[in-house]
Rosetta silent file (secondary structure, phi, psi, omega in degrees, C-alpha in Angstrom):
SEQUENCE: XXXXXXXXXXXXXXXXXXXXXXXXXXXXXXXXXXXXXXXXXXXXXXXXXXXXXXXXXXXXXXXXXXXXXXXXXXXXXXXXXXXXXXXXXXXXXXXXXXXXXXXXXXXXXXXXXXXXXXXXXXXXXXXXXXXXXXXXXXXXXXXXXXXXXXXXXXXXXXXXXXXXXXXXXXXXXXXXXXXXXXXXXXXXXXXXXXXXXXXXXXXXXXXXXXXXXXXXXXXXXXXXXXXXXXXXXXXXXXXXXXXXXXXXXXXXXXXXXXXXXXXXXXXXXXXXXXXXXXXXXXXXXXXXXXXXXXXXXXXXXXXXXXXXXXXXXXXXXXXXXXXXXX
SCORE:     score description
SCORE:     0.000 S_00000001
   1 L     0.000  148.118 -179.715 -102.510   -1.791  -98.393 S_00000001
   2 L   -50.574  132.030 -174.485 -102.815   -5.269  -99.800 S_00000001
   3 H   -61.797  -42.145 -179.187 -103.744   -5.148 -103.509 S_00000001
   4 H   -62.724  -39.789  179.271 -106.403   -7.838 -103.255 S_00000001
   5 H   -67.416  -42.452  177.908 -108.053   -6.033 -100.358 S_00000001
   6 H   -62.406  -40.899  177.371 -107.953   -2.707 -102.219 S_00000001
   7 H   -58.969  -39.245  178.857 -109.533   -4.291 -105.286 S_00000001
   8 H   -66.640  -41.397 -179.569 -112.360   -5.504 -103.092 S_00000001
   9 H   -68.226  -25.347  179.127 -112.855   -2.072 -101.527 S_00000001
  10 H   -77.708  -16.735 -177.573 -112.980   -0.461 -104.999 S_00000001
  11 L   -56.630  141.129  177.279 -115.887   -2.641 -106.095 S_00000001
  12 L   -74.194  120.563  179.331 -119.116   -0.788 -106.830 S_00000001
  13 L   -79.276  167.363  178.685 -121.642   -1.697 -104.157 S_00000001
  14 H   -60.218  -39.923  177.912 -125.334   -2.209 -104.829 S_00000001
  15 H   -63.039  -44.236  179.418 -126.064    1.129 -103.127 S_00000001
  16 H   -66.144  -35.718  178.978 -123.482    2.902 -105.289 S_00000001
  17 H   -61.517  -42.404  179.754 -124.864    1.245 -108.435 S_00000001
  18 H   -66.768  -35.983  177.778 -128.308    2.704 -107.744 S_00000001
  19 H   -64.454  -45.332  179.168 -126.790    6.123 -107.142 S_00000001
  20 H   -64.790  -27.338  179.279 -124.900    5.971 -110.437 S_00000001
  21 L   -85.198   -0.298  171.730 -128.120    4.940 -112.191 S_00000001
  22 L   120.043    4.515  177.478 -129.865    8.081 -110.981 S_00000001
  23 L   -59.575  136.199 -177.412 -131.090    7.498 -107.427 S_00000001
  24 L   -88.219  100.926  174.368 -131.605   10.873 -105.774 S_00000001
  25 L    78.681 -176.036 -178.437 -129.466   11.056 -102.673 S_00000001
  26 L   -79.021  136.067  176.268 -128.804    8.573  -99.899 S_00000001
  27 L   -80.731   98.530 -175.317 -131.535    6.027  -99.112 S_00000001
  28 H   -63.079  -24.375 -179.191 -131.897    6.724  -95.378 S_00000001
  29 H   -63.251  -20.763  177.482 -133.963    3.561  -94.896 S_00000001
  30 H   -72.205  -17.449 -170.653 -130.744    1.565  -95.298 S_00000001
  31 L  -115.508  -25.879 -177.463 -129.377    3.217  -92.180 S_00000001
  32 L  -160.007  156.060  173.914 -132.258    3.925  -89.796 S_00000001
  33 L  -103.234   -2.337 -178.468 -135.977    3.505  -89.257 S_00000001
  34 L   -88.471  158.482  178.411 -136.243    6.774  -87.328 S_00000001
  35 L   -69.840  -41.609  176.488 -137.239   10.141  -88.789 S_00000001
  36 L   -72.754  138.738 -175.284 -134.153   11.798  -87.384 S_00000001
  37 L   -82.051   78.225  171.765 -131.072   10.737  -89.345 S_00000001
  38 E  -114.650  111.443 -176.450 -129.233    8.824  -86.634 S_00000001
  39 E   -64.808  128.679 -169.582 -127.540    5.786  -88.133 S_00000001
  40 L   -97.402  125.285  178.726 -128.611    2.785  -86.087 S_00000001
  41 H   -60.846  -29.551  179.873 -126.151    0.142  -84.913 S_00000001
  42 H   -62.483  -28.822  177.292 -129.014   -2.339  -84.955 S_00000001
  43 H   -91.980  -25.053 -172.094 -129.158   -2.057  -88.743 S_00000001
  44 H   -96.418  -28.774 -177.292 -125.467   -1.652  -89.417 S_00000001
  45 L   -95.668  119.885 -174.790 -123.812   -4.223  -87.141 S_00000001
  46 H   -79.242  142.843  169.130 -124.334   -7.769  -88.348 S_00000001
  47 H    56.534   34.502  178.273 -125.188  -10.704  -86.088 S_00000001
  48 H    68.932   23.323 -178.614 -125.032   -8.717  -82.830 S_00000001
  49 L   -69.835  158.655  173.006 -121.401   -7.753  -83.331 S_00000001
  50 L   -91.491  -16.608  179.707 -119.661   -5.075  -81.298 S_00000001
  51 E  -147.002  144.832  173.839 -117.645   -3.963  -84.357 S_00000001
  52 E  -153.041  172.462 -177.326 -118.074   -4.130  -88.106 S_00000001
  53 E  -140.910  146.553  176.086 -116.694   -2.387  -91.170 S_00000001
  54 E  -147.875  148.104  173.924 -118.112   -1.159  -94.465 S_00000001
  55 E   -65.784  145.160  175.824 -116.727    0.838  -97.399 S_00000001
  56 L   -66.958  140.189 -179.960 -117.753    4.473  -97.468 S_00000001
  57 L   -76.667  120.867 -177.341 -120.528    5.179 -100.002 S_00000001
  58 L   -93.747  176.254  169.230 -119.121    7.218 -102.910 S_00000001
  59 L    72.433   10.343 -175.328 -120.658    9.406 -105.666 S_00000001
  60 L  -152.503  147.854  172.138 -123.126   11.194 -103.397 S_00000001
  61 L   -71.916  124.270  177.862 -123.314   13.882 -100.729 S_00000001
  62 E   -93.648  111.956 -170.853 -123.900   12.080  -97.442 S_00000001
  63 E   -66.790  166.118 -177.435 -126.217   14.392  -95.478 S_00000001
  64 E   -56.496  136.584 -177.754 -125.731   15.461  -91.869 S_00000001
  65 E  -159.436  168.696  171.305 -126.260   12.609  -89.455 S_00000001
  66 E  -123.110  177.337  173.842 -125.239   11.105  -86.128 S_00000001
  67 E  -131.326  155.124  170.751 -124.570    7.531  -85.016 S_00000001
  68 L   -99.497   32.046  177.210 -125.548    5.627  -81.891 S_00000001
  69 L  -151.459  174.574  175.611 -122.070    4.070  -81.914 S_00000001
  70 E   -86.598  134.119  177.210 -118.450    5.220  -82.288 S_00000001
  71 E  -112.733  136.063  174.827 -117.309    5.608  -85.881 S_00000001
  72 E  -122.826  123.185 -177.892 -113.686    5.335  -87.032 S_00000001
  73 E  -107.256  128.986  172.939 -112.922    6.390  -90.592 S_00000001
  74 E  -119.689  124.677  175.299 -109.760    5.279  -92.400 S_00000001
  75 E   -89.652  119.017 -177.657 -108.920    6.709  -95.818 S_00000001
  76 E   -90.358  -26.457 -178.026 -107.209    3.982  -97.844 S_00000001
  77 E  -161.574  143.853  177.624 -106.743    6.029 -101.026 S_00000001
  78 L    78.438 -138.814 -178.925 -107.564    9.564 -102.181 S_00000001
  79 E  -151.634  166.371 -178.740 -109.328   11.929  -99.792 S_00000001
  80 E  -150.864  130.558 -176.834 -112.629   12.502  -97.986 S_00000001
  81 E  -110.337  122.462  177.817 -114.059   15.753  -96.673 S_00000001
  82 E  -108.761  143.446  170.021 -116.199   15.874  -93.542 S_00000001
  83 E  -111.486  110.244 -172.788 -118.114   18.845  -92.152 S_00000001
  84 E  -100.984  131.096  179.188 -118.361   18.223  -88.409 S_00000001
  85 L    50.749   36.036  173.908 -121.031   19.864  -86.239 S_00000001
  86 L    64.245    7.921 -172.588 -121.841   22.224  -89.124 S_00000001
  87 L  -135.812  -29.395 -171.548 -118.692   24.259  -88.523 S_00000001
  88 E  -110.235  121.011  178.855 -115.425   22.334  -88.849 S_00000001
  89 E   -92.779  120.327 -178.425 -114.155   21.185  -92.221 S_00000001
  90 E  -121.680  116.615  178.082 -111.848   18.166  -91.902 S_00000001
  91 E   -98.503  114.986  178.209 -110.093   16.864  -95.006 S_00000001
  92 E   -92.765  129.222  177.448 -108.925   13.287  -94.570 S_00000001
  93 E  -113.605  173.609 -174.211 -106.113   12.119  -96.807 S_00000001
  94 L   -51.273  126.832 -179.222 -104.651    8.678  -97.412 S_00000001
  95 L    92.368  -10.999 -178.716 -103.700    7.027  -94.130 S_00000001
  96 L   -73.971  148.950  175.315 -105.664    9.469  -91.961 S_00000001
  97 E  -120.945  136.031  177.130 -107.883    8.238  -89.148 S_00000001
  98 E  -124.881  123.028  175.961 -110.941   10.066  -87.843 S_00000001
  99 E  -103.972  127.705  177.925 -112.612    9.050  -84.563 S_00000001
 100 E  -123.960  127.120  177.569 -116.152   10.357  -83.994 S_00000001
 101 L   -81.241  179.397 -172.364 -118.040    9.749  -80.773 S_00000001
 102 L   -66.410  -14.725 -170.316 -121.749    9.028  -80.564 S_00000001
 103 L  -106.679    0.839  177.660 -122.672   12.666  -80.106 S_00000001
 104 L   -84.836  141.286  170.012 -120.921   14.227  -83.117 S_00000001
 105 L  -107.602  146.601  177.314 -122.912   15.160  -86.201 S_00000001
 106 E  -157.385  157.919  170.853 -121.265   15.328  -89.594 S_00000001
 107 E  -124.426  159.102 -174.463 -121.888   15.384  -93.306 S_00000001
 108 E  -129.318  126.354  178.939 -119.560   14.081  -96.017 S_00000001
 109 L   -72.034  156.100 -174.000 -118.942   15.672  -99.384 S_00000001
 110 L   -56.678  135.305  176.288 -119.175   13.414 -102.451 S_00000001
 111 L  -100.139  145.296  178.482 -116.269   11.028 -102.906 S_00000001
 112 L   -85.097  175.250 -177.860 -114.998   10.034 -106.328 S_00000001
 113 L   -55.447  -37.287 -176.215 -114.398    6.536 -107.680 S_00000001
 114 L   -95.309    8.813  173.716 -110.770    6.566 -106.501 S_00000001
 115 L   -95.170   99.288 -172.562 -111.533    7.973 -103.041 S_00000001
 116 E  -108.197  120.703  178.050 -111.559    4.788 -101.010 S_00000001
 117 E  -138.236  157.224  175.105 -112.388    4.885  -97.285 S_00000001
 118 E  -124.565  148.963  177.211 -113.765    2.438  -94.766 S_00000001
 119 E  -112.712  118.118  169.255 -115.968    3.060  -91.755 S_00000001
 120 E   -85.640  127.900  177.687 -115.469    1.035  -88.589 S_00000001
 121 E  -108.067  117.498 -168.069 -118.716    0.935  -86.628 S_00000001
 122 E  -132.220  123.800  172.010 -117.948    0.251  -82.956 S_00000001
 123 L   -74.750  142.906 -174.323 -120.127   -0.084  -79.899 S_00000001
 124 H   -53.542  -36.888 -175.943 -118.467    1.569  -76.861 S_00000001
 125 H   -66.031  -16.474  176.620 -118.186   -1.692  -74.880 S_00000001
 126 H   -60.318  -27.998 -176.157 -115.869   -3.022  -77.591 S_00000001
 127 H   -78.157   -0.950 -178.233 -113.133   -0.792  -76.134 S_00000001
 128 H   -57.376  -44.198 -178.784 -113.150   -2.664  -72.811 S_00000001
 129 H   -65.425  -39.581  176.341 -110.284   -4.915  -73.896 S_00000001
 130 H   -59.327  -40.727  178.220 -108.264   -1.946  -75.116 S_00000001
 131 H   -61.552  -42.114 -178.944 -108.740   -0.358  -71.712 S_00000001
 132 H   -67.016  -32.113 -177.137 -107.530   -3.527  -70.001 S_00000001
 133 H   -70.479  -26.394 -170.627 -104.457   -3.733  -72.252 S_00000001
 134 L   -89.719  145.735  175.335 -103.212   -0.298  -71.363 S_00000001
 135 L   -56.242  127.144 -176.992 -101.163    0.634  -68.337 S_00000001
 136 L   -60.814  -25.561  179.560 -103.554    2.104  -65.804 S_00000001
 137 L   -86.520    0.491 -179.494 -101.066    4.877  -65.207 S_00000001
 138 L   -78.816   99.633 -172.796 -100.934    5.849  -68.888 S_00000001
 139 H   -69.878  -27.459  175.661 -102.672    9.199  -68.733 S_00000001
 140 H   -65.155  -44.394  179.462 -102.727    9.589  -72.520 S_00000001
 141 H   -60.157  -44.176  179.390 -104.602    6.317  -72.839 S_00000001
 142 H   -63.439  -37.104  179.928 -107.124    7.373  -70.209 S_00000001
 143 H   -65.294  -48.702 -178.009 -107.664   10.671  -71.985 S_00000001
 144 H   -65.241  -44.593 -177.571 -108.297    9.074  -75.386 S_00000001
 145 H   -68.685  -34.234  176.531 -110.526    6.295  -74.074 S_00000001
 146 H   -67.167  -31.390  176.352 -112.592    8.706  -71.993 S_00000001
 147 H   -63.799  -39.796 -179.392 -113.112   10.740  -75.159 S_00000001
 148 H   -74.380  -27.593 -172.076 -114.523    7.667  -76.867 S_00000001
 149 H  -106.050    5.358 -174.314 -116.642    6.620  -73.870 S_00000001
 150 L   -54.391  130.996 -173.464 -117.945   10.007  -72.695 S_00000001
 151 L   -90.920  -10.804  179.668 -121.507    9.532  -71.454 S_00000001
 152 L   -77.319 -164.693 -176.767 -122.682   13.116  -71.869 S_00000001
 153 L  -108.248   19.829 -176.807 -124.034   14.679  -75.010 S_00000001
 154 L   -88.970  125.022  178.400 -120.985   16.595  -76.208 S_00000001
 155 L   -70.464  144.118  179.900 -119.754   15.810  -79.697 S_00000001
 156 L  -151.701  144.102  175.764 -116.059   15.074  -80.007 S_00000001
 157 E  -140.796  158.784  176.850 -113.681   13.922  -82.707 S_00000001
 158 E  -132.980  127.181 -178.028 -110.009   13.077  -83.057 S_00000001
 159 E  -116.601  113.655  178.823 -108.157   13.380  -86.372 S_00000001
 160 E  -106.676  127.733  171.879 -104.833   11.577  -86.681 S_00000001
 161 L   -88.917   85.431 -164.699 -102.564   12.083  -89.667 S_00000001
 162 L  -106.523   14.030 -175.825 -101.255    8.551  -89.322 S_00000001
 163 L   -58.449  -33.335 -176.528 -100.051    7.720  -92.840 S_00000001
 164 L   -82.846   -6.022 -177.903  -96.425    7.517  -91.687 S_00000001
 165 L   -93.643   88.064 -175.467  -97.245    5.157  -88.794 S_00000001
 166 H   -56.821  -42.118  178.358  -96.749    1.780  -90.457 S_00000001
 167 H   -60.063  -38.265  178.899  -97.861   -0.272  -87.398 S_00000001
 168 H   -63.766  -45.319 -179.606 -101.145    1.696  -87.278 S_00000001
 169 H   -63.166  -41.105  179.670 -101.781    1.092  -90.980 S_00000001
 170 H   -66.084  -40.903  179.592 -100.982   -2.614  -90.665 S_00000001
 171 H   -64.962  -43.293  178.885 -103.225   -3.060  -87.637 S_00000001
 172 H   -63.496  -42.617  178.832 -106.116   -1.268  -89.350 S_00000001
 173 H   -61.773  -39.741  178.021 -105.631   -3.385  -92.487 S_00000001
 174 H   -61.276  -42.371 -179.799 -105.700   -6.582  -90.400 S_00000001
 175 H   -66.189  -42.788  179.003 -109.004   -5.549  -88.838 S_00000001
 176 H   -58.682  -48.228 -178.251 -110.549   -4.665  -92.215 S_00000001
 177 H   -60.420  -45.573 -177.853 -109.535   -8.015  -93.708 S_00000001
 178 H   -63.018  -45.393 -175.817 -110.803   -9.953  -90.714 S_00000001
 179 H   -72.679  -39.045  179.428 -114.147   -8.167  -90.513 S_00000001
 180 H   -66.460  -33.087 -177.754 -114.861   -8.197  -94.253 S_00000001
 181 L   -92.001    4.391  176.112 -114.133  -11.922  -94.425 S_00000001
 182 L    50.228   50.805  179.759 -116.245  -12.656  -91.318 S_00000001
 183 L   -62.812  133.120 -178.000 -113.504  -14.660  -89.708 S_00000001
 184 L   -69.375  145.666  173.772 -115.004  -16.967  -87.014 S_00000001
 185 L    54.674   39.649 -177.865 -114.179  -16.316  -83.375 S_00000001
 186 L  -104.702    6.327 -176.022 -112.241  -13.143  -84.212 S_00000001
 187 H   -61.542  -48.572 -179.517 -113.888  -10.858  -81.719 S_00000001
 188 H   -64.917  -38.055  178.030 -111.112  -11.071  -79.113 S_00000001
 189 H   -61.436  -44.970  178.527 -108.479  -10.794  -81.808 S_00000001
 190 H   -62.631  -38.789  179.605 -110.117   -7.629  -83.149 S_00000001
 191 H   -65.301  -42.837  177.160 -110.350   -6.204  -79.644 S_00000001
 192 H   -66.632  -37.588  179.149 -106.648   -6.828  -79.009 S_00000001
 193 H   -64.014  -41.745  176.438 -105.794   -5.385  -82.437 S_00000001
 194 H   -62.801  -39.359  176.330 -107.758   -2.248  -81.601 S_00000001
 195 H   -61.294  -40.936  178.160 -105.928   -2.018  -78.302 S_00000001
 196 H   -65.761  -37.999  178.102 -102.588   -2.201  -80.090 S_00000001
 197 H   -62.449  -44.000  176.559 -103.733    0.484  -82.516 S_00000001
 198 H   -59.819  -44.530 -178.998 -104.615    2.739  -79.582 S_00000001
 199 H   -60.053  -38.914  178.277 -101.240    2.088  -77.989 S_00000001
 200 H   -66.019  -44.328 -177.807  -99.508    3.150  -81.192 S_00000001
 201 H   -66.179  -40.635 -177.479 -101.585    6.337  -81.496 S_00000001
 202 H   -70.711  -16.731  175.017 -101.144    7.414  -77.898 S_00000001
 203 L   -90.105    1.893  179.889  -97.406    7.178  -78.370 S_00000001
 204 L  -133.842   60.654 -178.844  -97.597    9.528  -81.338 S_00000001
 205 H   -59.681  -23.287 -178.038  -99.498   12.562  -80.065 S_00000001
 206 H   -67.851  -15.912  179.503  -97.782   14.670  -82.733 S_00000001
 207 H   -85.983   -4.857  175.508  -99.982   13.058  -85.404 S_00000001
 208 E   -73.488  118.814 -177.034 -103.161   14.539  -83.875 S_00000001
 209 L   -76.546  133.866 -178.481 -104.192   17.314  -86.222 S_00000001
 210 L  -110.430   59.838 -176.501 -104.943   20.647  -84.580 S_00000001
 211 L   -78.282  -35.817 -178.859 -107.006   22.286  -87.296 S_00000001
 212 L  -106.536  172.111  178.541 -109.800   23.715  -85.132 S_00000001
 213 H   -60.733  -43.315 -179.477 -109.788   25.435  -81.761 S_00000001
 214 H   -63.272  -39.850  179.433 -111.126   22.293  -80.107 S_00000001
 215 H   -68.503  -36.929  177.483 -108.450   20.208  -81.779 S_00000001
 216 H   -63.084  -37.937  175.549 -105.767   22.675  -80.766 S_00000001
 217 H   -64.363  -43.875  179.355 -106.920   22.326  -77.177 S_00000001
 218 H   -62.208  -42.602 -179.160 -106.860   18.544  -77.520 S_00000001
 219 H   -65.889  -39.645  178.803 -103.389   18.595  -79.030 S_00000001
 220 H   -61.813  -41.505  178.719 -102.083   20.878  -76.282 S_00000001
 221 H   -68.045  -40.572  177.202 -103.426   18.488  -73.646 S_00000001
 222 H   -58.531  -42.266  178.736 -102.008   15.496  -75.511 S_00000001
 223 H   -63.629  -39.710  178.278  -98.601   17.172  -75.509 S_00000001
 224 H   -64.442  -43.355 -179.662  -98.930   17.823  -71.793 S_00000001
 225 H   -67.619  -36.701  176.358  -99.908   14.229  -71.096 S_00000001
 226 H   -63.902  -38.795  177.497  -97.057   12.953  -73.264 S_00000001
 227 H   -60.717  -42.797 -179.972  -94.677   15.145  -71.254 S_00000001
 228 H   -63.632  -41.023  179.254  -95.917   13.536  -68.026 S_00000001
 229 H   -57.980  -39.965 -174.912  -95.410   10.051  -69.502 S_00000001
 230 H   -91.561  -20.418 -172.885  -91.766   10.842  -70.308 S_00000001
 231 H  -128.271   29.024 -175.734  -90.880   13.181  -67.435 S_00000001
 232 L   -62.121  -26.950 -174.978  -92.906   11.955  -64.462 S_00000001
 233 L   -68.864  -42.600 -177.448  -89.796   11.619  -62.309 S_00000001
 234 L  -133.262   16.310 -177.350  -88.804   15.281  -62.309 S_00000001
 235 L   -70.142  155.782  177.439  -91.379   17.067  -64.442 S_00000001
 236 L  -144.628  154.470  178.925  -93.016   20.312  -63.427 S_00000001
 237 H   -62.251  -38.732 -179.372  -95.849   22.468  -64.690 S_00000001
 238 H   -62.500  -44.981  179.730  -93.492   25.435  -65.031 S_00000001
 239 H   -65.198  -39.817  179.220  -91.061   23.511  -67.215 S_00000001
 240 H   -67.395  -45.142  179.502  -93.864   22.187  -69.389 S_00000001
 241 H   -59.002  -40.179  178.364  -95.497   25.597  -69.757 S_00000001
 242 H   -63.832  -42.298  179.569  -92.171   27.075  -70.800 S_00000001
 243 H   -62.415  -39.585 -177.541  -91.693   24.324  -73.388 S_00000001
 244 H   -89.044   -0.223  179.705  -95.174   24.941  -74.791 S_00000001
 245 L    57.454   48.389  177.354  -94.824   28.731  -74.585 S_00000001
 246 L  -128.953  157.019  173.234  -97.890   29.082  -72.393 S_00000001
 247 L   -73.408  145.948 -179.787  -98.493   30.705  -69.038 S_00000001
 248 H   -52.274  -47.736 -175.561  -98.569   28.279  -66.098 S_00000001
 249 H   -62.038  -43.779 -178.235 -102.095   29.320  -65.171 S_00000001
 250 H   -62.698  -45.463 -179.777 -103.427   28.960  -68.733 S_00000001
 251 H   -66.797  -41.836  179.038 -101.982   25.496  -69.167 S_00000001
 252 H   -59.750  -44.063  179.519 -103.118   24.378  -65.725 S_00000001
 253 H   -64.007  -41.156 -179.940 -106.680   25.523  -66.437 S_00000001
 254 H   -64.229  -46.630  179.948 -106.683   23.777  -69.835 S_00000001
 255 H   -60.689  -42.861  179.904 -105.464   20.453  -68.408 S_00000001
 256 H   -63.890  -43.385 -177.720 -108.073   20.563  -65.646 S_00000001
 257 H   -65.591  -38.251 -174.054 -110.874   21.381  -68.091 S_00000001
 258 H   -86.266  -28.681 -175.342 -109.972   18.642  -70.567 S_00000001
 259 H  -111.963  -18.035 -176.587 -109.015   15.805  -68.201 S_00000001
 260 L    82.889    1.448  179.926 -110.862   16.601  -64.971 S_00000001
 261 L  -130.945  154.396  175.584 -107.568   16.443  -63.048 S_00000001
 262 L   -79.147  164.189  175.458 -104.848   18.938  -62.208 S_00000001
 263 H   -56.488  -43.820 -178.424 -101.298   18.622  -63.535 S_00000001
 264 H   -61.613  -41.760 -179.767 -100.178   17.680  -60.019 S_00000001
 265 H   -66.162  -42.200  177.581 -102.824   14.955  -59.744 S_00000001
 266 H   -63.824  -41.735  178.847 -101.898   13.496  -63.132 S_00000001
 267 H   -63.783  -43.606 -179.656  -98.208   13.543  -62.286 S_00000001
 268 H   -67.924  -40.138  176.602  -98.801   11.843  -58.967 S_00000001
 269 H   -57.742  -44.779  179.913 -101.072    9.237  -60.547 S_00000001
 270 H   -64.801  -44.195 -179.860  -98.364    8.353  -63.044 S_00000001
 271 H   -61.474  -44.833 -177.661  -95.664    8.175  -60.369 S_00000001
 272 H   -66.855  -40.337 -179.289  -97.726    5.962  -58.076 S_00000001
 273 H   -74.777  -28.774  172.433  -98.738    3.537  -60.814 S_00000001
 274 H   -67.940  -39.740  176.575  -95.171    3.369  -62.076 S_00000001
 275 H   -62.322  -43.341  178.642  -94.107    2.567  -58.501 S_00000001
 276 H   -62.086  -39.906  178.119  -96.792   -0.155  -58.316 S_00000001
 277 H   -63.394  -42.454  178.082  -95.564   -1.656  -61.586 S_00000001
 278 H   -63.532  -34.529  175.454  -91.993   -1.776  -60.279 S_00000001
 279 H   -66.075  -37.265 -179.625  -93.226   -3.502  -57.148 S_00000001
 280 H   -74.759  -36.343 -166.356  -95.003   -6.127  -59.190 S_00000001
 281 H  -108.762   -6.845 -178.268  -92.302   -6.710  -61.768 S_00000001
 282 L  -132.313  171.014  176.339  -88.960   -6.121  -60.031 S_00000001
 283 L  -104.934   14.638  177.486  -87.111   -6.962  -56.843 S_00000001
 284 L   -59.034  144.665  175.896  -86.076   -3.365  -56.202 S_00000001
 285 L   -68.606  157.810 -179.677  -86.444   -2.254  -52.593 S_00000001
 286 H   -60.536  -39.114 -179.472  -89.280    0.109  -51.790 S_00000001
 287 H   -63.253  -39.164  177.397  -86.778    2.866  -50.951 S_00000001
 288 H   -67.185  -37.378  178.840  -85.133    2.454  -54.380 S_00000001
 289 H   -66.617  -40.630  178.751  -88.533    2.523  -56.065 S_00000001
 290 H   -57.172  -45.074  178.510  -89.475    5.693  -54.213 S_00000001
 291 H   -67.624  -40.393 -176.415  -86.358    7.370  -55.567 S_00000001
 292 H   -62.649  -32.724 -177.675  -86.815    5.911  -59.052 S_00000001
 293 L   -94.699    2.391  170.319  -90.260    7.435  -59.498 S_00000001
 294 L   104.312    8.942  178.242  -89.241   10.877  -58.272 S_00000001
 295 L   -94.978  143.409  175.896  -90.218   11.115  -54.605 S_00000001
 296 L  -120.246    4.766  179.351  -87.777   12.399  -52.002 S_00000001
 297 L  -122.702  103.007 -174.216  -90.117   12.220  -48.991 S_00000001
 298 H   -62.445  -44.146 -177.845  -90.640    8.621  -47.900 S_00000001
 299 H   -65.056  -37.787  177.322  -93.443    9.294  -45.412 S_00000001
 300 H   -64.330  -43.141  177.883  -95.346   11.319  -47.995 S_00000001
 301 H   -58.275  -47.065 -178.841  -94.996    8.476  -50.536 S_00000001
 302 H   -59.530  -38.958 -177.843  -96.323    5.925  -48.039 S_00000001
 303 H   -68.107  -49.510 -176.461  -99.333    8.147  -47.306 S_00000001
 304 H   -71.814  -29.528  176.932 -100.314    8.840  -50.916 S_00000001
 305 H   -65.141  -42.737  179.172  -99.659    5.234  -51.957 S_00000001
 306 H   -64.810  -38.635  177.496 -102.068    4.004  -49.289 S_00000001
 307 H   -62.745  -37.539 -177.335 -104.640    6.576  -50.389 S_00000001
 308 H   -76.086  -44.622 -171.122 -104.355    5.399  -53.996 S_00000001
 309 H  -109.902   -6.889  178.156 -104.291    1.598  -53.465 S_00000001
 310 L    74.551   18.747  179.460 -105.812    1.104  -50.013 S_00000001
 311 L  -160.429  163.254  177.895 -102.736   -0.701  -48.674 S_00000001
 312 L   -76.276  162.582  175.767  -99.109   -0.115  -47.803 S_00000001
 313 H   -55.805  -38.674 -179.693  -96.354   -0.818  -50.363 S_00000001
 314 H   -65.693  -42.901  178.847  -95.426   -3.956  -48.444 S_00000001
 315 H   -64.352  -40.787 -179.976  -99.003   -5.241  -48.432 S_00000001
 316 H   -60.849  -44.587 -178.577  -99.317   -4.427  -52.132 S_00000001
 317 H   -66.527  -32.789  179.858  -96.149   -6.367  -52.939 S_00000001
 318 H   -80.960   -5.789  175.569  -97.373   -9.350  -50.900 S_00000001
 319 L    83.866   20.079  176.941 -100.599   -9.381  -52.877 S_00000001
 320 L   -73.141  147.239 -179.701 -103.044   -8.535  -50.103 S_00000001
 321 L   -65.496  134.088  174.264 -106.411   -7.184  -51.311 S_00000001
 322 L  -115.148 -167.579 -174.082 -106.698   -3.430  -51.382 S_00000001
 323 H   -66.145  -25.492  179.015 -109.521   -1.107  -52.234 S_00000001
 324 H   -77.080  -12.553 -178.534 -109.123   -1.787  -55.981 S_00000001
 325 H  -101.973   -4.097 -174.620 -109.711   -5.497  -55.385 S_00000001
 326 L   -91.517    0.000    0.000 -112.820   -5.217  -53.240 S_00000001
């Protein structure tokens, strides 16, 4: 990370100065006006922003809390230990990223002077641009974004060991610099940067740490979704289960539970949206496209394509409005 930026992040904040001078614990009034310790976006996000960033407060145990926004933690130097939902110990090391949705609770063990981390505070609607940037047929993207946008009350986190992913580190550094320096009119730029960061992460499912049972389930599903991305033309549940050393039934049940769709539905979704992309971007004939995406039954393809897009392939290519445009 840029030396000048790191020097700025190492500076002792006013809150940290009071802690070093003997303040007992975290001053919760800085974070919320409520009795329950839920950190409030209204107090943390400046000037009505959808995203902001602040250095993590060192030298003190940060007690269990929630947020009414999505939090993304990046460790820039050293390490940081989180206890999530009172049960899962997650040790973040330099370059690691931790995504916490609005319903996760966590506490943070004291960080030392050289343990430098930043917290991105993000309202869910900020991810709209990232959603738009991604291929609608990218099932990994849909899985990750739904995890961030889940409307229920279930806590969820994603831990990426991303130190080796230079594009991810550069994108995160760009956002930190922009947000700390309050660059004017940078909202769209930050949204696009976040979208690019997501695109990099979803292409590197292997960096998702599977330390807990929940994370192991998430990683297994990520591997399955990555398989679909790369093998949609001829992939099968049996081949994937064999690769992952799991029973077909077990893997099928896991995918359904985590994504809400069956393996067959995900595979078909990817094939159809890949076919739609080829229709938009190439001059290939429909019959060639059908073959290219893995279908061998033309009448079946026409039927499922119409069910998905509300129009025939010819109508779609000619730009007539379908059900997605109404």
